[in-house]
N, C-alpha and C positions, 0 to 999 in steps of 0.2 A: 583421308588414305594417304594422301601426300604432305602429310606432317612428318615432321623429322621420324625416321626409324626409331632411336632410342625411347623415345616417348612412350611405345606401346612393346617394345620387344620383351620386357621383363614383366607383362601382365600374362597371367593366365587367361587361356583363350580370346587374345589380343580381335582378333577377327569379332567376334561377339562383340567385346567393347566398342569396335569400330561401329557395328551394325545398331548398336543401341544409340551411339551418339549421333548417327544418321538419322534415327527416328526421332531424336530429341531434337535436330535442326530442323527436320521438316515439319515438327509440331510446332515449335517455338521461337523459329528462326534462327538463323545462323549464329547471329551474336547472342544467343541464350548459352552457348556453351562456354564464353567468354566468363561468364558471372562466378566471380571467386567464391567458394565456400560451400559449394552445391554439394550432396551428397547421394548418388542415384545408384539406387539399388535395382540389380537387373533380375532379369526372370530365369539367367542361366543355373542350369542343375549340371554340377560339376561332375556326377557321376557318369550322365547322358553324356557331356560333353566329352569326357575320357573314352567313352565309348565309339563315340563319331570320329575323334581323332586317331584313336588307334584302328578303325576299320579303313579309315583314309591313307595311314601310314602302311597298314599292310595290303593294301589293293594297288599301291604305287608301282611297285616292279612290275604287275601285269601290264598297267598303263603305259609305262615305260615301254614294255616289249612291244606295243601295237602303236608306237609314234608319238604317244602323248608325253606331256609332263607335268599335268596341274590337274587337281579334282578339287571338287567343293561338297559341301553337304549342308543340309537344313533339316531341323525336325522341331516339330510343335506338340505342344500339347493339345488332343483335340477338345477335350473337354474345357479347357480355361482359355485356349489360343495364347498362351504363352510361350513364346520359344525356349526351348529348353538346350538347343546345342547348333552350333555354326562352325563351321569350317571353310572357311574363304578363300585358302588355297594349300600348297604344300610345304610352304618354308616363309616364315614371315621375315625371316632375316635375309633372304634374298636379295640382294641391294638393286635387281632390274624390275621384279614384279611380286616381290616376297608380299607388299603391304597390298596387292590389289587384290579386292575383296570381289572373288568371282561370285560369291552368293548373292550380293545385292546388285549386281550390274545387269546390264541388260545382254540376253544371250537367245538366239534362238532355239524353241523347244522338239522342232520333230515332232515326232507322231503321239510323244506326251501330251499335245495339246487336244488329242482326239477325243477323249472323255467329254470335254467341253463342246463339240459339235454334237455329239448324240445327245446331250443333256437340254442341250438349247432344242434341237430338233421334238424332242419329246415333250419338253416345257411350253412349248409353242404350237404342238398340233393336238387333237383331240382324237386320233387314233393311232398312236404309236407307243410302242413297249418293245421289251427285248425281243419278242417273237415276230415282230416286224419285217419284212423283206425289202432290202436294196439288192439292186444287181450289181453285183460285182462282174462288169462287161467291159471291156474296149470300144470305147465309140466317143465320140465329141460330146464334152460338158463345157460349161462355161470357163473360157481362160485355157481350152485344149481342144484346139479343132478337128485334130485327131485327121489330119487329112495324110498324113506318113506315119504309118506303124510301125517304122523301123525304131530299134532301140535309142533312146537320147543321143547317145555318143555318134548314132549315127544318122543325126538329123530329125530323127522321130518327134513328132511334136503331141502324141498321146499322153494321157495322166499314165502311170504306169504303177503297179502295184510292185514291193519288194523283189517278189520272186520272179515278174513275168509271169504269173498264171492268173487266169482269170476264171474262177469257179463257177459264175454267174449266182443265181439268186442266192442270197445268204441273209440269215437271220442279223439283227443287228448284235444279237449277243456274240455270235461267232465274227462279224465283221470289225468288231470292236476289239474282241477277245484275239482274234488273229491281226490284227494291225494291218487290216486293210485300206490302200489309200482311196480306191475310187469310190467305195461305201461310203468315207470320211466325207470328203469333198460333196458327195451328194447330199450330206444331212446337213453338211452346212448351208449349201445351198437352198434345201428346203426351208429351212429356219431364217434364213436370209444372213448374209455376211455380217452385216452390223449388228444384228440381233446375236449371232454366236458370239460374238466380240464382247458385247456388252453383258451376255450372261457369265462370260468367262470374268470380267470387270467385276461385275455384282456378286461373283462368289470370292474373290479376293485377291484378284490382279489390282491391287489400288494403284499402281504406276501407268496401269494401262496395259493393253495388248497391241502394240504397235508396227507401222511398218514403213520403211524410209526410202527415198532414192536410190536407184543403182550407184554404188560408187562410192555412197555416201558411210565412208569407214566410221564417221566421228561419230553418226547417228544422230543429227540434229536437223535435218530437212525430210520431214514426215510427208509421205504419201498414202494415198488410199490403199488399203488392204483387199486383194483379189481372192479369188475360192484357194488359192496354193496356199494361202495361209491356215487352212485347216489342217493342214499337215505340217505345220510350223517350218513352213517355207517362207524366208524372207520377211517375217514378223519375230517381233523379239519382246521378252517378258524377263520378269525378276526372279531367281530360283526360289528364294525366302517365300514370295508373294505364291509363288506355283504351287508352292509345300502348302499353304492356307488355302487357296482354293480346292485343294485335295482333303484339307480338312472340313472344309465348308460343306462337301459334298459327304463325307464321312457322318457330316452332323445332320445328315438328312437335309441338304441345302439349306441351314441356317448360318449365315455369316456374321459371327463374334469379332469384336475387333482383334487384332493380331498386335501383340507386343513385346518387346523385348525390355520393358522398363516395370517395375512394382511400384516403387517408389521413389520421389525427389523431396529431399529437405534441404533448408538453407543452413548457413552458419548458424542460427539460433536454435535449431532441430526443429522448425517449423514446417508443418508438412503443406509443401508446396504444390503437387500433385501424387495422385497415390491411384493405383489400378483397383477398379471394383468390377465384380462380376457385371455383365450387359445381358439383357435379354437377346440383341442381336437382331439382324435384319432376315427374314425370310426369301432369300435368292431366286429361288426355284421353287416348284412344288414338291415336297416331300416325295412323292412318288416317282417322280423323273430323277431325284438323286438317287434313292433306293435302287432303281433299277440299274441305273450305270456303276453304284457300289456294289452289288451282287453279280454283275458281269465281270469287274474288274478281280473279284476274288474268286471267280469260277474257273478251277484247275483243267477242267474238260474244254472250257473254251480258247484257254489261253495257247498259243503257239508254242510255248517254251517244250522242249523235249522234255521227256519222264525223265525223272531225276533232277530235273532242273527248277521244277515248279515251285515257289516259293510259297503258296497263297495258304499253307496250313502248319499250324505252331503251336502245339500244346494247347487247343483248345481254340487257339485264335485265329480268326480267318483275315487275311491279308489281302487286301487290293493292290495291284501293280501294272503298271505300263510305261511300256520302255520307249526310249526317241532315239532316233537317229538322222540327223538334218541331212539333207540329199547331198552335199557336197560331201558327208562323212566326216566333217570338222568337229562336231559337237555330239557326245553319247550322254544318255540321258536313262534314268530310272527314277519312277516316282511311286508312292503308295502310301495306304494308309490302313491303319486299323480302326476299333472304336475308341482306342486310345493315343496312339500317336500317329502323325503324318509327316513324311520324311521323303528327301528326292536328294540324289546324287548328280553330280555332271561332270565330266571329265573332256579335257581335249588338251590342246597346245597352246602353250602361254598367248601366245601372237593369234591364235584362230587362223592361222594361216598355213597350218599343215594337216592334211589328210591322215586321219588315222586308218588302218588297217584293219582287217578282221573284223567281227562282230562287236556289237558295242556291250552286248549284254556280258560277254567275257570280262569286261572291265567293271561294270558298273553293278553288277548281281553280286560278288562278293561284297562289296563294300555297304550296299543296301541290305543286303540280306544278314549280315553281322552286327550292324546296328539294330534293326528290328528286333531279331530273336534274343539277343541280349538286354534290350531294352524291355521285353515283356516277359522275362524270365523269371520275374517274383509278381508279376501282375495276374490278377484273378481275371478270367477270360469273358467279355461284354459282347452279349449279341446286340446288333443293330436294331434299332425298335422299326417294325416293319408298319408302315403306314397303312391308316383303315380304308383309306381311298385304293389301294391296291388291288388290280385285278388280275386273276389267272385264267388264262385261255390259251385253248390249242394254237399249237405255234406250226410253222413251216419246218417239216423235217430236212435236214441238210443230210444228203446222202453221198456226195462227194466230199474228199475230206479237201477244207477250206485253210490248212495252214499246216506248218511242219510237224506240230507234236498234238493237234488238237484229236 
């Protein structure tokens, strides 16, 4: 990304090309890209790339209204692991930050990390499911002593929900669908912080989910992750790998290699490397992934208000999860169908400016535009229900656990 701007400014989908170059360097070493005469065929789908670029461009007016100036987007074909679209920013020719690829850099995910918390809990216990109950109550948990119940701005040290409400006992379905903070942290603690992070990494966060020393803006001094990482606070991941994690969930926990590259040939037209289908690795039990998929695609569990729920489209079921960092500098929307997984991030280019309003008003239009157009000419495919899945009586939630649930 630090190479001369002119080298990539005339290329279609320059950020995608840079991401493919990055993969080549990671797999074959930095010197490999200096070899002359290589032809690299990427997985780029020009139609999907156009959909992604249009969605980002059309969404930028709202992003700017709320104090941001940049967005990034990535999409993967769930059935193959091939990346089909990537937008790393909003203006590649911008001399200051245009070539910075936000889709492949480290960013804090906010609540978009929560599906991994519950996946890890279900995967590492024998008695957990969508109907299991966690208490959304204000009180001490690991990392939050809760000796002062005032709001954080007034010196409080309790774990807070975004709406400062505590509805009490909630099923995992409504805790995740409602993006509640307290149950998410408890889920991570039940599974274990390290096991939860390992689960996320096995599902697709190849570069890791890492925490860094306070004040380390360069993100070079790693530090232990604590329970706050359950809600995406103080920990970092890559957008494109985050999309891959959601794709693995959509495959019922099967992680097949993510790729930007289909084939590499040399100057003699000899094939140096070529993509082939992989059996993949079962990162988590299929039942655990299926339960999370089912929750994320359940409009009744979602806290989104009526009319804004994107979960159903022409026979498709879209799973989705929002994300907002505690300092409101990052907005996310992640999600998937059985065909495509996609994610969007919005913010300010230095990540030093707080965004106003709700993140969903910025991220939803971009994510929904791509997902709907990408599925318009596709035949809906139901997710395969694992044979080991049980259906049992669940706790009935009688008080409203969220805004639109």
